[in-house]
C-alpha positions as CSV (number, residue, x, y, z in Angstrom):
1,M,124.8,41.6,-226.0
2,L,121.9,43.6,-224.6
3,T,119.4,40.8,-225.5
4,S,121.6,38.4,-223.7
5,F,121.6,40.6,-220.6
6,A,117.9,40.9,-220.7
7,L,117.6,37.0,-220.9
8,V,120.0,36.6,-217.9
9,F,118.0,38.9,-215.7
10,L,114.4,38.0,-216.8
11,V,114.9,34.2,-216.9
12,G,117.2,34.3,-214.0
13,L,114.7,36.1,-211.8
14,L,111.8,34.0,-213.0
15,L,113.5,30.5,-212.3
16,G,115.0,32.0,-209.0
17,G,111.4,32.9,-208.0
18,L,110.1,29.5,-209.0
19,A,113.0,27.9,-206.9
20,R,111.9,30.0,-203.8
21,K,108.2,28.7,-204.4
22,L,109.6,25.2,-204.1
23,H,111.4,26.2,-200.9
24,L,114.8,26.0,-202.6
25,P,117.5,28.6,-202.7
26,A,117.0,31.2,-205.5
27,L,120.5,30.4,-206.7
28,V,119.3,27.0,-207.8
29,G,117.2,28.6,-210.4
30,M,119.8,31.0,-211.4
31,L,122.3,28.2,-211.9
32,L,119.8,26.4,-214.1
33,T,119.2,29.5,-216.1
34,G,122.9,29.7,-217.0
35,M,122.9,26.0,-218.0
36,L,119.8,26.4,-220.1
37,L,120.9,29.6,-221.9
38,G,124.6,28.6,-222.1
39,P,126.7,27.0,-224.8
40,C,125.8,23.4,-223.6
41,A,122.0,23.8,-224.2
42,L,120.3,26.6,-226.1
43,H,123.4,28.8,-226.7
44,L,121.4,32.1,-226.4
45,L,124.1,34.0,-224.6
46,D,126.2,36.3,-226.7
47,D,129.9,35.3,-227.0
48,G,130.8,38.7,-225.8
49,I,129.2,38.1,-222.5
50,L,130.8,34.7,-222.2
51,A,134.1,36.3,-222.9
52,L,133.5,38.8,-220.1
53,S,132.2,36.2,-217.8
54,A,135.2,36.1,-215.5
55,D,135.3,39.9,-215.1
56,L,131.5,40.1,-214.5
57,R,131.7,37.3,-211.8
58,Q,134.6,39.2,-210.1
59,L,132.5,42.5,-210.1
60,A,129.6,40.5,-208.3
61,L,132.2,39.2,-205.8
62,I,133.5,42.8,-205.2
63,I,130.0,44.0,-204.5
64,I,129.2,41.3,-201.9
65,L,132.6,41.4,-200.3
66,T,132.4,45.2,-199.9
67,R,128.9,44.8,-198.3
68,A,130.4,42.2,-196.0
69,G,133.1,44.5,-195.0
70,L,130.7,47.4,-194.4
71,S,128.8,45.1,-191.9
72,L,131.8,43.6,-190.2
73,D,132.5,44.7,-186.7
74,L,136.2,44.1,-186.0
75,G,135.6,43.8,-182.3
76,D,133.2,40.9,-183.0
77,L,135.9,39.3,-185.2
78,R,138.5,39.7,-182.4
79,R,136.3,38.1,-179.9
80,A,135.9,35.1,-182.2
81,G,139.7,34.7,-182.0
82,R,141.5,31.4,-182.8
83,P,138.5,29.7,-184.6
84,A,138.2,32.6,-187.0
85,V,141.9,32.3,-188.0
86,L,141.9,28.4,-188.3
87,L,138.7,28.6,-190.5
88,C,140.8,30.5,-193.0
89,F,142.9,27.5,-194.0
90,L,142.4,24.4,-191.9
91,P,139.1,23.0,-193.4
92,A,140.7,23.5,-196.8
93,C,143.9,21.6,-195.8
94,F,141.7,18.7,-194.5
95,E,139.7,18.5,-197.7
96,I,142.8,18.6,-199.9
97,A,144.2,15.8,-197.7
98,G,141.1,13.8,-198.2
99,M,141.2,14.2,-201.9
100,V,144.9,13.1,-202.1
101,L,144.0,10.0,-199.9
102,L,140.8,9.0,-201.8
103,A,141.0,10.2,-205.4
104,P,143.8,7.9,-206.5
105,R,141.9,4.9,-205.2
106,L,138.4,6.0,-206.5
107,L,139.3,7.7,-209.9
108,G,142.8,6.2,-210.6
109,V,144.6,9.5,-210.7
110,S,148.1,10.3,-209.5
111,T,148.8,11.9,-206.1
112,L,149.7,15.2,-207.8
113,D,146.6,15.1,-209.9
114,A,144.6,14.5,-206.8
115,A,146.3,17.5,-205.1
116,I,145.3,19.7,-208.0
117,M,141.7,18.4,-207.9
118,G,141.6,19.0,-204.1
119,A,142.9,22.6,-204.5
120,V,140.0,23.3,-207.1
121,V,137.3,21.7,-204.9
122,A,138.5,22.9,-201.6
123,A,137.5,26.6,-201.8
124,V,134.1,27.6,-200.4
125,S,132.0,30.2,-202.2
126,P,131.7,33.7,-200.6
127,A,129.0,34.5,-203.0
128,V,126.7,31.8,-201.4
129,I,127.9,32.2,-197.7
130,V,128.4,36.0,-197.3
131,P,124.8,37.1,-198.1
132,R,123.4,34.5,-195.8
133,M,125.9,35.4,-192.9
134,L,124.8,39.1,-193.4
135,R,121.2,38.0,-193.1
136,L,122.0,36.3,-189.8
137,M,123.9,39.3,-188.5
138,E,120.9,41.7,-189.4
139,A,118.4,39.2,-187.6
140,G,120.8,38.8,-184.6
141,Y,121.2,35.1,-184.8
142,G,124.5,33.7,-183.6
143,T,125.9,37.2,-183.1
144,R,126.3,36.7,-179.3
145,K,129.3,34.3,-180.1
146,S,130.2,36.1,-183.4
147,I,129.5,33.0,-185.4
148,P,128.4,34.7,-188.6
149,Q,131.3,37.2,-188.5
150,M,133.7,34.2,-188.0
151,I,132.3,32.2,-190.9
152,L,132.1,35.4,-193.1
153,A,135.7,36.3,-192.6
154,G,137.0,32.6,-192.9
155,A,135.3,32.0,-196.2
156,S,136.7,35.1,-197.7
157,V,140.3,34.3,-196.8
158,D,139.9,30.6,-197.5
159,D,139.7,31.3,-201.3
160,V,143.0,33.2,-201.4
161,F,144.8,30.3,-199.5
162,V,143.4,27.7,-201.8
163,I,144.2,29.6,-205.0
164,V,147.8,29.9,-204.1
165,L,148.0,26.1,-203.4
166,F,146.4,25.5,-206.8
167,T,149.0,27.7,-208.6
168,A,151.7,25.8,-206.7
169,F,150.4,22.3,-207.6
170,T,149.7,23.1,-211.3
171,G,153.3,24.5,-211.5
172,L,154.6,21.2,-210.2
173,A,152.6,19.4,-212.9
174,Q,154.1,21.5,-215.5
175,G,157.6,20.6,-214.3
176,Q,158.3,23.7,-212.3
177,S,160.0,23.3,-208.9
178,A,158.1,23.8,-205.7
179,S,158.6,27.2,-204.1
180,A,158.4,27.8,-200.4
181,S,158.1,31.4,-201.1
182,S,154.8,30.9,-202.9
183,L,153.3,29.2,-199.8
184,A,154.8,32.0,-197.5
185,G,153.2,34.4,-199.7
186,V,149.7,33.4,-198.5
187,P,149.9,35.2,-195.1
188,V,151.8,38.1,-196.7
189,S,149.2,38.7,-199.3
190,I,146.4,38.5,-196.7
191,A,148.3,40.9,-194.4
192,L,149.2,43.3,-197.1
193,G,145.7,43.3,-198.6
194,A,144.0,43.8,-195.2
195,A,146.5,46.6,-194.3
196,A,146.1,48.4,-197.7
197,G,142.3,48.2,-197.5
198,F,142.2,49.4,-193.9
199,V,144.3,52.5,-194.6
200,L,142.3,53.4,-197.6
201,G,139.0,52.9,-195.8
202,T,140.1,55.1,-192.9
203,A,141.3,57.8,-195.3
204,L,138.0,57.7,-197.0
205,A,136.1,57.9,-193.8
206,W,138.1,61.0,-192.9
207,V,137.6,62.7,-196.3
208,W,133.9,62.1,-196.1
209,K,133.7,63.5,-192.6
210,K,135.2,66.8,-194.0
211,L,133.5,66.7,-197.4
212,H,129.8,66.1,-197.8
213,M,128.9,63.6,-200.5
214,R,125.7,61.9,-201.4
215,D,125.7,58.2,-200.6
216,S,125.2,57.2,-204.2
217,A,128.4,59.0,-205.0
218,K,130.2,57.3,-202.2
219,V,129.2,54.0,-203.7
220,L,130.7,54.9,-207.0
221,V,133.9,56.0,-205.2
222,L,134.0,52.7,-203.2
223,L,133.5,50.6,-206.4
224,S,136.2,52.5,-208.2
225,F,138.8,52.0,-205.5
226,S,137.7,48.3,-205.3
227,F,138.4,47.9,-208.9
228,L,141.8,49.5,-208.5
229,L,142.7,47.3,-205.6
230,V,141.9,44.1,-207.6
231,A,143.8,45.6,-210.5
232,L,146.8,46.2,-208.2
233,E,146.7,42.5,-207.3
234,N,147.1,41.6,-211.0
235,A,149.7,44.2,-211.5
236,C,151.8,42.8,-208.5
237,K,151.8,39.2,-209.6
238,G,155.4,38.0,-209.8
239,D,156.7,41.0,-207.7
240,F,155.0,40.7,-204.3
241,P,151.9,38.9,-203.0
242,F,148.8,41.1,-202.5
243,S,145.1,40.1,-202.2
244,G,142.8,42.6,-203.8
245,L,139.6,41.0,-202.5
246,I,140.8,40.9,-198.9
247,A,141.7,44.6,-199.4
248,V,138.2,45.3,-200.6
249,M,136.6,43.7,-197.5
250,S,139.0,45.4,-195.3
251,M,138.3,48.8,-196.7
252,G,134.6,48.3,-195.9
253,A,135.5,47.1,-192.3
254,A,137.5,50.3,-191.8
255,L,134.7,52.4,-192.8
256,Y,132.4,50.6,-190.4
257,R,135.0,51.1,-187.6
258,S,135.4,54.9,-188.4
259,R,131.9,55.9,-189.4
260,P,129.3,53.1,-188.5
261,A,126.2,55.0,-189.4
262,A,127.5,55.9,-192.9
263,A,128.6,52.3,-193.3
264,V,125.1,51.0,-192.5
265,R,123.6,53.4,-195.1
266,L,126.3,52.3,-197.7
267,S,125.6,48.7,-197.0
268,A,121.9,49.2,-197.8
269,K,122.9,50.6,-201.2
270,Y,125.1,47.7,-201.9
271,A,122.2,45.4,-200.9
272,R,120.3,46.8,-203.8
273,L,123.2,46.4,-206.2
274,W,123.5,42.8,-205.0
275,V,120.0,42.0,-206.4
276,A,121.3,42.3,-210.0
277,A,124.8,41.1,-209.2
278,E,123.6,37.9,-207.7
279,V,121.6,37.0,-210.8
280,L,124.5,37.8,-213.0
281,L,127.0,35.9,-210.9
282,F,125.0,32.6,-210.6
283,V,123.6,32.7,-214.2
284,L,127.3,33.0,-215.5
285,V,128.5,30.3,-213.1
286,G,125.7,28.0,-214.5
287,A,126.7,29.0,-218.1
288,A,130.3,27.9,-217.3
289,V,129.1,24.4,-216.3
290,D,129.5,21.7,-218.9
291,L,126.9,19.0,-218.1
292,R,128.5,16.5,-220.5
293,Y,131.4,16.2,-218.0
294,A,129.0,15.8,-215.1
295,V,127.1,13.0,-217.0
296,E,130.4,11.2,-217.9
297,A,131.7,11.4,-214.4
298,G,129.6,8.7,-213.0
299,P,128.8,8.0,-209.3
300,L,132.4,7.6,-208.3
301,A,133.2,11.3,-208.6
302,L,130.1,12.2,-206.8
303,L,131.0,9.7,-204.0
304,L,134.4,11.3,-203.9
305,I,133.0,14.8,-203.4
306,A,130.7,13.5,-200.6
307,L,133.6,11.9,-198.8
308,V,136.0,14.8,-198.9
309,L,133.2,17.0,-197.5
310,L,133.5,14.7,-194.4
311,F,137.1,15.6,-194.2
312,R,136.1,19.3,-194.5
313,A,133.6,18.8,-191.7
314,A,136.3,17.3,-189.5
315,G,138.5,20.3,-190.2
316,V,135.7,22.7,-189.2
317,L,135.1,20.8,-186.0
318,V,138.8,20.9,-185.1
319,C,138.7,24.8,-185.6
320,V,135.8,25.2,-183.2
321,A,137.0,22.6,-180.7
322,G,137.5,24.0,-177.2
323,T,135.3,27.1,-177.8
324,R,132.0,28.2,-176.1
325,L,130.1,26.9,-179.1
326,C,127.6,24.1,-178.2
327,A,126.8,21.0,-180.4
328,K,124.1,22.6,-182.6
329,E,126.3,25.7,-183.3
330,R,129.2,23.6,-184.3
331,L,126.9,21.7,-186.6
332,F,125.8,25.0,-188.1
333,C,129.5,25.9,-188.8
334,V,130.0,22.6,-190.6
335,L,126.9,23.2,-192.8
336,A,127.8,26.8,-193.5
337,Y,131.2,25.8,-194.8
338,M,129.9,23.4,-197.4
339,P,128.8,25.4,-200.5
340,K,131.2,25.8,-203.5
341,A,130.6,27.7,-206.7
342,T,132.6,30.6,-207.8
343,V,136.2,29.5,-207.4
344,Q,135.4,26.2,-209.0
345,A,133.8,27.9,-212.0
346,A,136.8,30.2,-212.3
347,I,139.7,27.7,-212.1
348,G,138.0,24.3,-212.8
349,G,138.9,24.5,-216.4
350,V,142.6,25.9,-216.0
351,P,144.2,22.4,-215.9
352,L,142.5,21.4,-219.1
353,A,143.6,24.8,-220.7
354,L,147.2,24.1,-219.6
355,G,147.1,20.7,-221.4
356,L,147.5,18.7,-218.1
357,G,146.5,15.1,-218.3
358,C,144.2,15.5,-215.4
359,G,142.3,18.5,-217.1
360,D,139.1,16.6,-218.0
361,I,138.6,14.8,-214.7
362,V,139.4,18.0,-212.7
363,L,136.8,19.9,-214.6
364,T,134.4,17.1,-214.2
365,V,134.8,17.1,-210.4
366,A,134.6,20.9,-210.3
367,V,131.3,20.9,-212.2
368,L,129.8,18.2,-209.9
369,A,131.0,20.1,-206.8
370,I,129.0,23.2,-207.9
371,L,126.0,21.2,-208.8
372,F,126.0,19.2,-205.6
373,T,127.2,21.6,-202.9
374,A,126.0,25.0,-203.9
375,P,122.3,24.2,-203.8
376,L,122.6,21.7,-200.9
377,G,124.8,24.0,-198.8
378,A,122.6,27.0,-199.4
379,L,119.5,24.9,-198.6
380,A,121.1,23.6,-195.4
381,I,121.9,27.2,-194.2
382,D,118.5,28.6,-195.0
383,A,116.7,25.6,-193.4
384,T,118.7,25.4,-190.1
385,W,119.9,28.8,-189.0
386,K,116.8,29.6,-186.8
387,R,117.0,26.2,-185.2
388,L,120.7,25.8,-184.7
389,L,121.7,29.3,-183.7
390,D,120.4,31.5,-180.7
391,G,118.4,34.5,-181.7
392,P,118.8,37.9,-179.9
393,A,116.1,37.1,-177.2
394,A,117.0,33.4,-176.7
395,P,119.2,32.2,-173.7
396,P,122.5,31.0,-174.9
397,C,123.1,27.2,-175.2
398,N,125.4,25.6,-172.7
399,P,128.5,23.9,-174.3
400,Q,129.0,22.0,-171.0
401,R,125.7,20.3,-171.5
402,Q,126.0,19.8,-175.3
403,S,129.3,18.8,-176.8
404,V,130.5,17.4,-180.1
């Protein structure tokens, strides 16, 4: 297993660096590393790592979401207001609706199978979006109108909403009855997760004010509580809804609110952890990709993904309608809400494992969504943020003169 970890980091860093030289996001090289080393190509990764892949990917998500919370000013988020709330669910609903309308016509699947496919594809990737929004916040781009904060929060909650819908749709496909309580559990899980994380973060801030502790030790404490919050989500399944990942981000936000200077130092520590976690995450996502399905899918599946992205874009534009954002800022929001990777890798194979008839085609579309949107979305963000967003010294754009 140690040899596999060495290959993951060495080859991942090498191909990630080569991707940067080609002016591509580093994650492109890391995804290719996973495909190359994974079961579908050279099969050089130990089965033990592949068995732990889901847990290791979740660890990487915990690191980046904690870092997001430690940089998230709740005052900025409140100023974003209605668009920040709508971005949590509306673009995903638009994309699922597009899939239900188009997939039966293009791929010949049933409406329910299309809904399952839409729920898999509709989630955006915090692992792609969050680091880039943090970079914008550090550089001061778009922060005057809280654009990075709005996208960061929306992308994190979006996944919770989509996974609940996916669970409901697969339950229907297995013959279970639809449950209104499962859909009602979405806001409840978000609220409970946010509340628990906020209380815990505030308590930690108070303890650390009274008790001196090195920042490295604080990171270990934060990681440990993050693991417990995610474990609590798993333990609560079936009893009451609770989002562990939302709690993790909320804990970081509470620390920033109570002790901003300490939160900045801890965020820097997490940035160093993310160097390794990012490689691990995207290499393992790449290893989960089965290229045979992508090859067999044909152009129709790729066309479907491109078309439902237009539905998602329409959903994002509805979210920011009537705001102070001008045309180029709204365009940036559309581009930033494009990348998909982690959720698709995590749940794309679930319908196949459940024995559903749509399993193969859902996995195929999930694979293509990763390959198409993760590099393209990351590249779009990296190439446009300086052009589409106002920097700290630039005069704000005028939405009355530029409108969508």
